GUZAKOL-971950 format. One record per atom (N, C-alpha, C): x, y, z negated; residue in one letter. Coordinates in nm, 3 decimals, padded with zeros to 5 digits. Atoms other than C-alpha are relative to their C-alpha. Layout:
# residues N
R | X | Y | Z | A .
...
END
This chain:
# residues 188
R | 00.084 | 00.125 | 00.045 | M .
R | -01.844 | 05.836 | 03.410 | M .
R | -00.112 | 00.079 | -00.093 | M .
R | 00.139 | -00.055 | 00.127 | T .
R | -02.194 | 05.949 | 03.238 | T .
R | -00.005 | -00.141 | -00.113 | T .
R | 00.050 | 00.080 | 00.146 | E .
R | -02.315 | 05.797 | 02.907 | E .
R | -00.092 | -00.120 | 00.074 | E .
R | 00.085 | 00.087 | -00.074 | T .
R | -02.566 | 05.601 | 03.147 | T .
R | 00.078 | -00.133 | 00.058 | T .
R | -00.053 | 00.110 | -00.049 | G .
R | -02.324 | 05.441 | 03.330 | G .
R | 00.095 | -00.138 | -00.079 | G .
R | -00.072 | 00.126 | 00.112 | W .
R | -02.111 | 05.289 | 03.040 | W .
R | -00.130 | -00.060 | -00.055 | W .
R | 00.143 | 00.094 | 00.072 | I .
R | -02.483 | 05.167 | 02.889 | I .
R | 00.003 | -00.107 | 00.118 | I .
R | 00.088 | 00.121 | -00.095 | I .
R | -02.558 | 04.979 | 03.224 | I .
R | 00.153 | -00.115 | 00.004 | I .
R | -00.083 | 00.127 | -00.001 | I .
R | -02.172 | 04.798 | 03.217 | I .
R | 00.058 | -00.043 | -00.101 | I .
R | 00.016 | 00.076 | 00.127 | L .
R | -02.188 | 04.719 | 02.875 | L .
R | -00.119 | -00.104 | 00.003 | L .
R | 00.089 | 00.093 | -00.018 | I .
R | -02.544 | 04.555 | 02.936 | I .
R | 00.068 | -00.108 | 00.106 | I .
R | -00.054 | 00.108 | -00.086 | A .
R | -02.389 | 04.387 | 03.245 | A .
R | 00.098 | -00.116 | -00.027 | A .
R | -00.168 | 00.082 | 00.087 | A .
R | -02.047 | 04.265 | 03.049 | A .
R | -00.101 | -00.100 | -00.049 | A .
R | 00.116 | 00.103 | 00.099 | F .
R | -02.340 | 04.089 | 02.804 | F .
R | -00.031 | -00.055 | 00.056 | F .
R | 00.091 | 00.085 | -00.092 | A .
R | -02.530 | 03.968 | 03.054 | A .
R | 00.088 | -00.114 | 00.067 | A .
R | -00.106 | 00.094 | -00.085 | I .
R | -02.238 | 03.817 | 03.237 | I .
R | 00.040 | -00.115 | -00.141 | I .
R | 00.004 | 00.117 | 00.095 | I .
R | -02.147 | 03.671 | 02.865 | I .
R | -00.067 | -00.120 | -00.024 | I .
R | 00.124 | 00.126 | 00.058 | V .
R | -02.481 | 03.513 | 02.799 | V .
R | 00.008 | -00.093 | 00.068 | V .
R | 00.039 | 00.055 | -00.115 | V .
R | -02.487 | 03.371 | 03.125 | V .
R | 00.108 | -00.121 | -00.015 | V .
R | -00.130 | 00.075 | 00.019 | A .
R | -02.109 | 03.200 | 03.066 | A .
R | -00.033 | -00.066 | -00.106 | A .
R | 00.015 | 00.025 | 00.118 | V .
R | -02.188 | 03.121 | 02.737 | V .
R | -00.121 | -00.166 | 00.028 | V .
R | 00.091 | 00.087 | 00.002 | L .
R | -02.536 | 02.917 | 02.829 | L .
R | 00.094 | -00.123 | 00.106 | L .
R | -00.035 | 00.126 | -00.110 | L .
R | -02.360 | 02.726 | 03.136 | L .
R | 00.103 | -00.059 | -00.079 | L .
R | -00.064 | 00.092 | 00.120 | L .
R | -02.085 | 02.632 | 02.874 | L .
R | -00.070 | -00.100 | -00.049 | L .
R | 00.074 | 00.059 | 00.117 | R .
R | -02.331 | 02.496 | 02.646 | R .
R | -00.088 | -00.131 | 00.094 | R .
R | 00.101 | 00.114 | -00.069 | R .
R | -02.543 | 02.277 | 02.932 | R .
R | 00.060 | -00.117 | -00.040 | R .
R | -00.037 | 00.172 | 00.006 | K .
R | -02.556 | 01.909 | 02.908 | K .
R | 00.050 | 00.001 | 00.154 | K .
R | -00.068 | 00.023 | -00.155 | P .
R | -02.312 | 01.759 | 03.191 | P .
R | -00.154 | -00.071 | 00.060 | P .
R | 00.121 | 00.062 | -00.056 | T .
R | -02.558 | 01.600 | 03.456 | T .
R | 00.063 | -00.146 | 00.038 | T .
R | -00.053 | 00.155 | 00.004 | T .
R | -02.530 | 01.218 | 03.495 | T .
R | 00.022 | 00.032 | 00.198 | T .
R | 00.022 | 00.013 | -00.155 | V .
R | -02.517 | 01.106 | 03.887 | V .
R | -00.123 | -00.006 | 00.016 | V .
R | 00.158 | 00.066 | -00.084 | A .
R | -02.861 | 00.953 | 03.921 | A .
R | -00.081 | 00.138 | -00.018 | A .
R | 00.115 | -00.101 | 00.001 | S .
R | -03.006 | 01.303 | 03.812 | S .
R | 00.047 | 00.115 | 00.133 | S .
R | 00.003 | -00.089 | -00.141 | R .
R | -02.811 | 01.460 | 04.097 | R .
R | -00.070 | -00.036 | 00.119 | R .
R | 00.101 | 00.059 | -00.136 | E .
R | -02.958 | 01.217 | 04.354 | E .
R | -00.127 | 00.015 | 00.001 | E .
R | 00.172 | 00.018 | -00.029 | T .
R | -03.320 | 01.282 | 04.251 | T .
R | -00.034 | 00.071 | 00.068 | T .
R | 00.110 | -00.066 | -00.117 | P .
R | -03.521 | 01.490 | 04.502 | P .
R | -00.035 | 00.121 | -00.103 | P .
R | 00.042 | -00.087 | 00.024 | V .
R | -03.574 | 01.830 | 04.421 | V .
R | -00.136 | 00.056 | 00.038 | V .
R | 00.117 | 00.021 | -00.031 | R .
R | -03.911 | 01.892 | 04.365 | R .
R | -00.037 | 00.162 | -00.026 | R .
R | 00.064 | -00.126 | 00.032 | A .
R | -04.137 | 02.234 | 04.415 | A .
R | 00.039 | 00.069 | -00.124 | A .
R | 00.027 | -00.055 | 00.130 | P .
R | -04.117 | 02.497 | 04.145 | P .
R | -00.124 | 00.009 | -00.058 | P .
R | 00.142 | -00.010 | 00.005 | D .
R | -04.486 | 02.529 | 04.142 | D .
R | -00.045 | -00.122 | -00.059 | D .
R | 00.045 | 00.149 | 00.037 | A .
R | -04.516 | 02.132 | 04.044 | A .
R | 00.087 | -00.002 | -00.119 | A .
R | -00.111 | 00.033 | 00.132 | V .
R | -04.402 | 02.018 | 03.665 | V .
R | 00.007 | -00.144 | 00.053 | V .
R | -00.070 | 00.112 | 00.034 | A .
R | -04.201 | 01.709 | 03.658 | A .
R | -00.039 | -00.053 | -00.099 | A .
R | 00.002 | 00.082 | 00.095 | P .
R | -04.259 | 01.455 | 03.409 | P .
R | 00.152 | -00.008 | -00.046 | P .
R | -00.146 | 00.014 | 00.012 | P .
R | -03.962 | 01.405 | 03.179 | P .
R | 00.032 | -00.113 | 00.025 | P .
R | -00.075 | 00.138 | -00.049 | V .
R | -03.714 | 01.174 | 03.328 | V .
R | 00.082 | -00.071 | -00.117 | V .
R | -00.103 | 00.148 | 00.102 | T .
R | -03.568 | 00.859 | 03.115 | T .
R | 00.111 | -00.027 | 00.083 | T .
R | -00.081 | 00.079 | -00.060 | P .
R | -03.262 | 00.742 | 03.227 | P .
R | -00.008 | -00.185 | -00.021 | P .
R | -00.016 | 00.108 | 00.039 | A .
R | -03.239 | 00.377 | 03.299 | A .
R | 00.055 | -00.062 | -00.079 | A .
R | -00.037 | 00.063 | 00.093 | P .
R | -03.133 | 00.139 | 03.052 | P .
R | 00.166 | -00.004 | 00.053 | P .
R | -00.148 | 00.045 | -00.046 | D .
R | -02.770 | 00.054 | 03.253 | D .
R | 00.072 | 00.176 | 00.020 | D .
R | -00.058 | -00.089 | 00.011 | I .
R | -02.739 | 00.422 | 03.277 | I .
R | 00.026 | 00.058 | -00.113 | I .
R | 00.044 | -00.027 | 00.141 | I .
R | -02.815 | 00.499 | 02.916 | I .
R | 00.153 | -00.086 | -00.075 | I .
R | -00.122 | 00.069 | 00.054 | A .
R | -02.515 | 00.223 | 02.873 | A .
R | 00.096 | 00.093 | 00.039 | A .
R | -00.113 | -00.047 | -00.035 | A .
R | -02.267 | 00.439 | 03.096 | A .
R | 00.033 | 00.115 | -00.038 | A .
R | 00.031 | -00.096 | 00.028 | M .
R | -02.341 | 00.732 | 02.945 | M .
R | 00.136 | 00.032 | -00.158 | M .
R | -00.125 | -00.026 | 00.114 | P .
R | -02.043 | 00.888 | 02.708 | P .
R | -00.073 | 00.034 | -00.116 | P .
R | 00.049 | -00.030 | 00.149 | L .
R | -02.103 | 00.863 | 02.337 | L .
R | 00.059 | 00.083 | -00.066 | L .
R | -00.026 | -00.084 | 00.128 | V .
R | -02.112 | 01.075 | 02.074 | V .
R | 00.126 | -00.072 | -00.070 | V .
R | -00.116 | 00.019 | 00.099 | H .
R | -01.812 | 01.101 | 01.885 | H .
R | -00.022 | -00.044 | -00.140 | H .
R | 00.067 | 00.019 | 00.103 | T .
R | -01.910 | 00.912 | 01.555 | T .
R | 00.107 | -00.036 | -00.121 | T .
R | -00.116 | 00.046 | 00.094 | V .
R | -01.688 | 00.845 | 01.242 | V .
R | -00.108 | -00.139 | -00.081 | V .
R | 00.081 | 00.135 | 00.059 | P .
R | -01.796 | 00.450 | 01.087 | P .
R | 00.004 | 00.044 | -00.137 | P .
R | 00.029 | -00.027 | 00.092 | E .
R | -01.935 | 00.481 | 00.795 | E .
R | 00.092 | -00.121 | -00.117 | E .
R | -00.093 | 00.112 | 00.081 | P .
R | -01.717 | 00.283 | 00.506 | P .
R | -00.103 | -00.077 | -00.010 | P .
R | 00.051 | 00.127 | 00.088 | E .
R | -01.809 | -00.063 | 00.410 | E .
R | -00.007 | -00.001 | -00.139 | E .
R | 00.060 | 00.027 | 00.138 | F .
R | -01.976 | -00.088 | 00.099 | F .
R | -00.005 | -00.155 | -00.053 | F .
R | 00.009 | 00.120 | 00.067 | V .
R | -01.885 | -00.403 | -00.087 | V .
R | -00.067 | -00.011 | -00.137 | V .
R | 00.117 | 00.021 | 00.124 | A .
R | -02.100 | -00.449 | -00.392 | A .
R | 00.115 | -00.082 | -00.069 | A .
R | -00.051 | 00.087 | 00.065 | P .
R | -01.876 | -00.570 | -00.678 | P .
R | -00.049 | -00.138 | -00.050 | P .
R | 00.084 | 00.076 | 00.024 | A .
R | -01.908 | -00.892 | -00.792 | A .
R | -00.039 | -00.020 | -00.173 | A .
R | 00.022 | 00.000 | 00.081 | P .
R | -02.128 | -00.943 | -01.073 | P .
R | 00.096 | -00.073 | -00.133 | P .
R | -00.061 | 00.031 | 00.062 | V .
R | -01.953 | -01.000 | -01.403 | V .
R | -00.084 | -00.085 | -00.100 | V .
R | 00.051 | 00.115 | 00.077 | V .
R | -02.037 | -01.337 | -01.593 | V .
R | 00.052 | -00.035 | -00.119 | V .
R | -00.092 | 00.075 | 00.103 | T .
R | -01.978 | -01.398 | -01.915 | T .
R | -00.061 | -00.100 | -00.107 | T .
R | 00.074 | 00.099 | 00.121 | P .
R | -02.010 | -01.724 | -02.088 | P .
R | -00.017 | -00.003 | -00.112 | P .
R | 00.041 | 00.021 | 00.170 | E .
R | -02.162 | -01.821 | -02.407 | E .
R | 00.081 | -00.065 | -00.074 | E .
R | -00.088 | 00.110 | 00.080 | P .
R | -01.903 | -01.936 | -02.648 | P .
R | -00.070 | -00.151 | -00.035 | P .
R | 00.033 | 00.122 | 00.038 | A .
R | -01.952 | -02.295 | -02.699 | A .
R | 00.038 | -00.001 | -00.092 | A .
R | -00.039 | 00.046 | 00.107 | T .
R | -01.958 | -02.444 | -03.001 | T .
R | 00.077 | -00.109 | 00.000 | T .
R | -00.095 | 00.115 | -00.040 | P .
R | -01.708 | -02.712 | -03.080 | P .
R | -00.068 | -00.160 | -00.006 | P .
R | 00.085 | 00.115 | -00.016 | E .
R | -01.971 | -02.967 | -03.121 | E .
R | -00.090 | -00.082 | 00.127 | E .
R | 00.068 | -00.030 | -00.152 | A .
R | -02.124 | -02.869 | -02.796 | A .
R | 00.086 | -00.082 | 00.093 | A .
R | -00.075 | 00.034 | -00.059 | I .
R | -01.835 | -02.979 | -02.631 | I .
R | 00.050 | -00.196 | -00.043 | I .
R | -00.031 | 00.143 | 00.019 | P .
R | -01.763 | -03.371 | -02.594 | P .
R | 00.180 | 00.017 | 00.005 | P .
R | -00.130 | -00.012 | -00.030 | P .
R | -01.396 | -03.424 | -02.692 | P .
R | 00.023 | -00.046 | 00.144 | P .
R | -00.099 | 00.035 | -00.134 | E .
R | -01.316 | -03.601 | -02.361 | E .
R | -00.003 | 00.102 | 00.081 | E .
R | -00.003 | -00.111 | -00.122 | R .
R | -01.424 | -03.308 | -02.168 | R .
R | 00.052 | 00.167 | -00.101 | R .
R | -00.079 | -00.116 | 00.082 | A .
R | -01.237 | -03.043 | -02.431 | A .
R | 00.096 | 00.008 | 00.100 | A .
R | -00.152 | -00.025 | -00.038 | E .
R | -00.936 | -02.891 | -02.259 | E .
R | 00.085 | 00.135 | -00.061 | E .
R | -00.074 | -00.121 | 00.012 | V .
R | -00.672 | -02.643 | -02.356 | V .
R | 00.044 | 00.120 | 00.086 | V .
R | -00.037 | -00.093 | -00.110 | V .
R | -00.671 | -02.316 | -02.153 | V .
R | 00.134 | 00.076 | -00.032 | V .
R | -00.129 | -00.091 | 00.014 | E .
R | -00.360 | -02.142 | -02.166 | E .
R | -00.031 | 00.135 | 00.021 | E .
R | 00.034 | -00.104 | -00.071 | P .
R | -00.358 | -01.761 | -02.149 | P .
R | 00.094 | -00.009 | 00.109 | P .
R | -00.107 | -00.023 | -00.109 | T .
R | -00.189 | -01.622 | -01.816 | T .
R | 00.079 | 00.084 | -00.040 | T .
R | -00.087 | -00.130 | 00.019 | F .
R | 00.076 | -01.411 | -01.873 | F .
R | 00.068 | 00.044 | 00.107 | F .
R | -00.057 | -00.077 | -00.100 | V .
R | 00.187 | -01.176 | -01.613 | V .
R | 00.129 | 00.093 | -00.028 | V .
R | -00.130 | -00.098 | 00.029 | P .
R | 00.547 | -01.035 | -01.657 | P .
R | 00.023 | 00.103 | 00.075 | P .
R | 00.001 | -00.143 | -00.046 | T .
R | 00.596 | -00.686 | -01.634 | T .
R | 00.176 | 00.039 | 00.044 | T .
R | -00.146 | -00.060 | -00.049 | T .
R | 00.991 | -00.694 | -01.599 | T .
R | 00.027 | -00.156 | 00.107 | T .
R | -00.039 | 00.115 | -00.031 | P .
R | 01.187 | -00.889 | -01.376 | P .
R | 00.060 | -00.109 | -00.026 | P .
R | -00.044 | 00.167 | 00.016 | S .
R | 01.235 | -01.275 | -01.382 | S .
R | 00.151 | 00.007 | -00.016 | S .
R | -00.126 | 00.022 | 00.026 | L .
R | 01.549 | -01.355 | -01.577 | L .
R | 00.074 | -00.117 | 00.058 | L .
R | -00.063 | 00.126 | -00.126 | T .
R | 01.592 | -01.672 | -01.350 | T .
R | -00.052 | 00.027 | 00.147 | T .
R | -00.003 | 00.041 | -00.124 | T .
R | 01.655 | -01.716 | -00.993 | T .
R | -00.126 | -00.132 | 00.052 | T .
R | 00.043 | 00.081 | -00.056 | A .
R | 01.478 | -01.913 | -00.749 | A .
R | 00.091 | -00.117 | -00.014 | A .
R | -00.083 | 00.139 | 00.015 | S .
R | 01.784 | -02.155 | -00.748 | S .
R | 00.062 | 00.024 | -00.143 | S .
R | -00.015 | 00.050 | 00.144 | E .
R | 01.899 | -02.301 | -01.070 | E .
R | 00.104 | 00.116 | -00.074 | E .
R | -00.054 | -00.097 | 00.054 | G .
R | 02.020 | -02.036 | -01.274 | G .
R | -00.033 | 00.150 | -00.054 | G .
R | 00.047 | -00.107 | 00.048 | D .
R | 01.989 | -01.687 | -01.436 | D .
R | 00.024 | 00.093 | 00.101 | D .
R | 00.013 | -00.112 | -00.093 | N .
R | 01.918 | -01.377 | -01.230 | N .
R | 00.138 | 00.098 | -00.045 | N .
R | -00.113 | -00.093 | 00.002 | L .
R | 02.274 | -01.225 | -01.275 | L .
R | 00.009 | 00.145 | 00.000 | L .
R | 00.010 | -00.159 | -00.035 | L .
R | 02.159 | -00.877 | -01.116 | L .
R | -00.073 | 00.072 | -00.133 | L .
R | 00.036 | -00.062 | 00.121 | L .
R | 02.009 | -00.817 | -01.452 | L .
R | 00.092 | 00.109 | -00.041 | L .
R | -00.128 | -00.082 | 00.068 | L .
R | 02.319 | -00.685 | -01.589 | L .
R | 00.040 | 00.103 | 00.045 | L .
R | -00.019 | -00.125 | 00.016 | K .
R | 02.413 | -00.330 | -01.607 | K .
R | 00.145 | -00.043 | 00.060 | K .
R | -00.147 | 00.017 | -00.097 | G .
R | 02.730 | -00.294 | -01.324 | G .
R | 00.060 | -00.093 | 00.025 | G .
R | -00.022 | 00.081 | -00.083 | V .
R | 02.664 | -00.610 | -01.157 | V .
R | -00.077 | 00.030 | 00.110 | V .
R | 00.109 | -00.007 | -00.107 | G .
R | 02.569 | -00.623 | -00.812 | G .
R | 00.042 | -00.131 | 00.097 | G .
R | -00.011 | 00.137 | -00.096 | P .
R | 02.540 | -00.887 | -00.506 | P .
R | 00.149 | -00.057 | 00.019 | P .
R | -00.139 | 00.016 | -00.021 | K .
R | 02.918 | -00.870 | -00.467 | K .
R | 00.086 | -00.063 | -00.106 | K .
R | -00.013 | 00.048 | 00.113 | I .
R | 02.984 | -00.973 | -00.825 | I .
R | -00.063 | -00.085 | -00.019 | I .
R | 00.075 | 00.124 | 00.030 | V .
R | 02.750 | -01.204 | -00.848 | V .
R | 00.053 | -00.132 | 00.088 | V .
R | -00.061 | 00.105 | -00.069 | A .
R | 02.890 | -01.409 | -00.552 | A .
R | 00.144 | -00.049 | -00.074 | A .
R | -00.158 | 00.063 | 00.081 | I .
R | 03.254 | -01.421 | -00.737 | I .
R | -00.020 | -00.062 | -00.129 | I .
R | 00.023 | 00.103 | 00.081 | L .
R | 03.088 | -01.526 | -01.040 | L .
R | -00.061 | -00.116 | 00.015 | L .
R | 00.067 | 00.159 | -00.027 | H .
R | 02.861 | -01.811 | -00.905 | H .
R | 00.148 | -00.080 | 00.054 | H .
R | -00.072 | 00.113 | -00.067 | A .
R | 03.218 | -01.912 | -00.684 | A .
R | 00.084 | -00.038 | -00.167 | A .
R | -00.068 | 00.042 | 00.085 | E .
R | 03.357 | -01.919 | -01.033 | E .
R | -00.101 | -00.123 | -00.122 | E .
R | 00.096 | 00.074 | 00.080 | G .
R | 03.056 | -02.132 | -01.136 | G .
R | -00.056 | 00.045 | -00.147 | G .
R | 00.066 | -00.101 | 00.085 | I .
R | 02.899 | -01.848 | -01.367 | I .
R | -00.140 | -00.005 | 00.027 | I .
R | 00.148 | -00.016 | -00.057 | T .
R | 02.521 | -01.878 | -01.339 | T .
R | -00.103 | 00.030 | -00.134 | T .
R | 00.070 | 00.037 | 00.090 | R .
R | 02.393 | -01.879 | -01.665 | R .
R | 00.049 | 00.163 | -00.088 | R .
R | -00.070 | -00.122 | 00.081 | F .
R | 02.385 | -01.524 | -01.903 | F .
R | 00.075 | -00.088 | -00.155 | F .
R | -00.048 | 00.090 | 00.138 | A .
R | 02.463 | -01.815 | -02.204 | A .
R | 00.134 | 00.005 | 00.011 | A .
R | -00.178 | 00.010 | -00.008 | Q .
R | 02.792 | -01.859 | -02.018 | Q .
R | 00.063 | 00.100 | -00.039 | Q .
R | -00.127 | -00.134 | -00.005 | I .
R | 02.906 | -01.507 | -01.995 | I .
R | -00.062 | 00.069 | -00.165 | I .
R | -00.031 | -00.070 | 00.130 | A .
R | 02.751 | -01.432 | -02.359 | A .
R | 00.119 | -00.074 | -00.115 | A .
R | -00.097 | 00.091 | 00.068 | A .
R | 02.989 | -01.707 | -02.468 | A .
R | 00.148 | 00.016 | -00.014 | A .
R | -00.158 | -00.064 | -00.050 | W .
R | 03.319 | -01.534 | -02.320 | W .
R | 00.068 | 00.026 | -00.091 | W .
R | -00.108 | -00.054 | 00.034 | A .
R | 03.597 | -01.471 | -02.525 | A .
R | 00.095 | 00.080 | 00.080 | A .
R | -00.085 | -00.057 | -00.021 | D .
R | 03.856 | -01.216 | -02.464 | D .
R | 00.086 | -00.046 | 00.105 | D .
R | -00.101 | 00.080 | -00.112 | P .
R | 04.091 | -01.451 | -02.272 | P .
R | -00.061 | -00.032 | 00.164 | P .
R | 00.110 | 00.035 | -00.148 | D .
R | 03.767 | -01.548 | -02.050 | D .
R | -00.024 | 00.149 | 00.079 | D .
R | 00.072 | -00.095 | -00.032 | V .
R | 03.642 | -01.192 | -01.999 | V .
R | 00.153 | 00.062 | 00.120 | V .
R | -00.097 | -00.020 | -00.076 | D .
R | 04.043 | -01.116 | -01.892 | D .
R | 00.039 | -00.096 | 00.148 | D .
R | 00.001 | 00.074 | -00.149 | A .
R | 04.060 | -01.401 | -01.628 | A .
R | -00.106 | 00.026 | 00.072 | A .
R | 00.121 | -00.065 | -00.097 | I .
R | 03.721 | -01.319 | -01.486 | I .
R | 00.060 | 00.161 | 00.046 | I .
R | -00.031 | -00.120 | -00.108 | D .
R | 03.841 | -00.946 | -01.463 | D .
R | 00.115 | 00.031 | 00.099 | D .
R | -00.107 | 00.029 | -00.049 | A .
R | 04.151 | -01.057 | -01.315 | A .
R | -00.004 | -00.039 | 00.176 | A .
R | 00.047 | 00.034 | -00.161 | K .
R | 03.938 | -01.193 | -01.007 | K .
R | -00.093 | 00.080 | 00.061 | K .
R | 00.159 | -00.089 | -00.039 | L .
R | 03.681 | -00.900 | -00.969 | L .
R | 00.075 | 00.094 | 00.094 | L .
R | -00.075 | -00.136 | -00.121 | G .
R | 03.981 | -00.694 | -00.724 | G .
R | -00.058 | 00.104 | -00.057 | G .
R | 00.040 | -00.115 | 00.005 | A .
R | 03.806 | -00.390 | -00.670 | A .
R | -00.106 | 00.045 | -00.087 | A .
R | 00.128 | 00.015 | 00.090 | F .
R | 03.548 | -00.424 | -00.949 | F .
R | 00.053 | 00.013 | -00.157 | F .
R | -00.054 | 00.031 | 00.127 | K .
R | 03.859 | -00.465 | -01.243 | K .
R | -00.060 | 00.091 | -00.078 | K .
R | 00.066 | -00.072 | 00.106 | G .
R | 03.729 | -00.350 | -01.563 | G .
R | -00.114 | 00.010 | -00.019 | G .
R | 00.092 | 00.034 | 00.029 | R .
R | 03.387 | -00.382 | -01.529 | R .
R | -00.091 | -00.065 | -00.147 | R .
R | 00.059 | 00.063 | 00.125 | P .
R | 03.303 | -00.626 | -01.791 | P .
R | 00.017 | 00.030 | -00.139 | P .
R | -00.003 | -00.112 | 00.102 | V .
R | 03.454 | -00.409 | -02.055 | V .
R | -00.089 | 00.089 | 00.020 | V .
R | 00.071 | -00.140 | 00.039 | R .
R | 03.323 | -00.088 | -01.961 | R .
R | -00.115 | -00.012 | 00.026 | R .
R | 00.167 | 00.010 | 00.028 | D .
R | 02.958 | -00.240 | -01.915 | D .
R | -00.039 | -00.071 | -00.109 | D .
R | 00.054 | 00.093 | 00.131 | N .
R | 02.980 | -00.448 | -02.194 | N .
R | -00.102 | -00.136 | 00.034 | N .
R | 00.081 | 00.130 | -00.059 | W .
R | 02.848 | -00.801 | -01.997 | W .
R | -00.005 | -00.100 | -00.114 | W .
R | 00.035 | 00.166 | 00.085 | V .
R | 02.885 | -01.056 | -02.289 | V .
R | -00.125 | 00.104 | -00.085 | V .
R | 00.101 | -00.052 | 00.141 | D .
R | 02.665 | -00.779 | -02.535 | D .
R | -00.163 | -00.020 | 00.095 | D .
R | 00.115 | -00.017 | -00.072 | Q .
R | 02.404 | -00.748 | -02.235 | Q .
R | -00.032 | -00.195 | 00.035 | Q .
R | 00.051 | 00.130 | -00.033 | A .
R | 02.424 | -01.125 | -02.155 | A .
R | -00.062 | -00.087 | -00.104 | A .
R | 00.054 | 00.061 | 00.109 | A .
R | 02.370 | -01.245 | -02.504 | A .
R | -00.170 | 00.071 | -00.053 | A .
R | 00.151 | -00.085 | 00.018 | L .
R | 02.056 | -01.022 | -02.550 | L .
R | -00.074 | -00.047 | 00.143 | L .
R | 00.132 | 00.028 | -00.143 | L .
R | 01.881 | -01.112 | -02.174 | L .
R | 00.021 | -00.200 | -00.027 | L .
R | -00.009 | 00.148 | 00.029 | A .
R | 02.009 | -01.490 | -02.302 | A .
R | -00.082 | -00.044 | -00.104 | A .
R | 00.105 | 00.032 | 00.112 | A .
R | 01.779 | -01.463 | -02.613 | A .
R | -00.129 | 00.055 | 00.067 | A .
R | 00.089 | -00.048 | -00.065 | H .
R | 01.514 | -01.310 | -02.386 | H .
R | -00.070 | 00.106 | -00.087 | H .
R | 00.006 | -00.112 | 00.077 | D .
R | 01.565 | -00.995 | -02.620 | D .
R | -00.034 | 00.131 | 00.098 | D .
R | 00.005 | -00.125 | -00.130 | I .
R | 01.406 | -00.758 | -02.321 | I .
R | -00.021 | 00.123 | -00.091 | I .
R | 00.024 | -00.101 | 00.077 | V .
R | 01.306 | -00.515 | -02.583 | V .
R | 00.132 | 00.063 | -00.072 | V .
R | -00.124 | -00.053 | 00.052 | A .
R | 01.635 | -00.451 | -02.758 | A .
R | 00.108 | -00.023 | 00.135 | A .
R | -00.070 | -00.010 | -00.103 | F .
R | 01.803 | -00.498 | -02.420 | F .
R | 00.016 | 00.151 | 00.076 | F .
R | 00.052 | -00.146 | -00.044 | E .
R | 01.593 | -00.184 | -02.265 | E .
R | 00.028 | 00.111 | -00.105 | E .
R | -00.039 | -00.086 | 00.067 | A .
R | 01.653 | 00.020 | -02.589 | A .
R | 00.136 | 00.004 | -00.010 | A .
R | -00.179 | -00.046 | 00.010 | K .
R | 02.058 | -00.036 | -02.581 | K .
R | 00.020 | 00.070 | 00.153 | K .
R | -00.039 | -00.008 | -00.113 | Y .
R | 02.080 | -00.052 | -02.191 | Y .
R | -00.076 | 00.118 | 00.134 | Y .
R | 00.045 | -00.020 | -00.097 | G .
R | 01.834 | 00.087 | -01.993 | G .
R | -00.145 | -00.095 | 00.036 | G .
R | 00.115 | 00.094 | -00.085 | K .
R | 01.479 | -00.026 | -01.822 | K .
R | 00.066 | -00.102 | 00.111 | K .
R | -00.084 | 00.115 | -00.102 | L .
R | 01.565 | -00.357 | -01.649 | L .
R | -00.079 | 00.012 | 00.158 | L .
END
């Protein structure tokens, strides 16, 4: 084949690719536009606007909704009132709110949260509750005979009260000395 033949083949291939791309990029026609009569090529047709019901049936372009912006509420700082400005019958004491960052030392039922003791799990808590032990102060008051009596009832957990030093842990928690507890036994 000659050089001219190759050029013609390349031009034809290029033309086919261009036509294919144009056909693929063409907007899809709606059913209403296919039903419109074909006009003569010499007549210029005015632009056709589809009816509102056809517009509603057209597929929507995928859009990502804008995130809703909520303006922050303005911060209003009241002016400090002087003591003589507030009548005594309307003056009230406002206690500061304290949000604890450590787990609660007490449970919803009466008693302390014995799960806070290191080495004590739900099964041991059940054994302790069955023996009437619900407070850190009770464990902090144990002497050696009391530790031995409880240790005998722990079964597979025997030795935990001495090994994990429950009496000392309970004494710190009963005194609400969280700082000393965490320094000695780790984070609650």
